[in-house]
N, C-alpha and C positions, 0 to 999 in steps of 0.2 A: 552455506547450505548443502553442500556435498557432505559435511560431516553429517549434519542431523538425517540426511537423507540415508546416509549408511548405516547409521546408528537406530534410526528409526523409521525403516523401509516401509513406504506407503502409508505413513503417518502424518507426515507434514504436508499441508495445504500450501501452495506457493499461490500468494496472491501479489499481483505486481501493482504497486500504486499507480501507474499510468491507466491500467485497464479499470482499475477500481474508480477514478474519479470521472472516466470517460463512459462506464456504463455501471454506475452505481447499483442499481436493483439487480442486474443479472450478478454481480460478483457478491452481493450482500447475501442474496438467495443461496448461492454457493457456499459460503461461509457458513451460512446458519444451517444448511443442509449438512455439511462435512459435521457440524457439531451435534447433528441429529434435534434440531431445535425449529419450531416452525418460524414461518416468516409472518411478520406483521407489518403494516403499513407505516406504523411508527419508527421503523426502522430507518425510513427514507427519511424520515423529518424529525430525526434526533434533535435538532438544532432549535426545536420549538417546545423541548420540554420544560415544564416549570420547576421541576426537582432542583435542588440547589446542586452546585459543582464546585468541589471544594479539591481541586487539583490544578496543578499549573497551566494546563490547557483550558481553563474554565471559559477564558474569551473566546476560544476556537470551537468550543462545544456549542457555542451559540450561533455558529455560521454554518451554513449548508456547504456540502461538499463543492469544493471548485476547481476548476482546471488551471489556473494561471500559474500553479507551481509546476506544471510539467513543460520539461526542457529548461527550468531556470539555471539548472546545472551550467549551461553553456556559458554564462557570466563568468565561471571560473575555471574555465577549462584548461587554461595554460596552468593554474595552480594545482588542478588535478592530475596533471601528467605524470608526476613522481608516484602516485598511489597507482594509476593506470599501470603504470610499468611494475611496481611491485607485486600487483595482481596477476600478471600474467595473461595467459590465454583463456583463462576462467571468464572474461568480460565478453570473450567472443559469443557465449550464449546469450547475452543481454543486449547484442548491438543492435536489435530491433526497437529498443528502446529510446534511442536517442533522436528520435522523430520531436 
């Protein structure tokens, strides 16, 4: 993200997964506002659409946003240690997400 922020200053909207699933409406409104699009209630009920979905995530699209994935990374904490070391100090900016 540092690269994109440097190449496109003030053009990239940062959305944290944990924030999105904990407060979908606020974050969806923020995202749409950044795209200059109007908010519609259907954005919160996307899983109720009757449109056909032809993507690999078709099953997920039919489910409401859920928070059970927050913190799931802890199951793999030991395996993630080499990645954490390779990323160095950039993770410090995201430490608040370890909740």
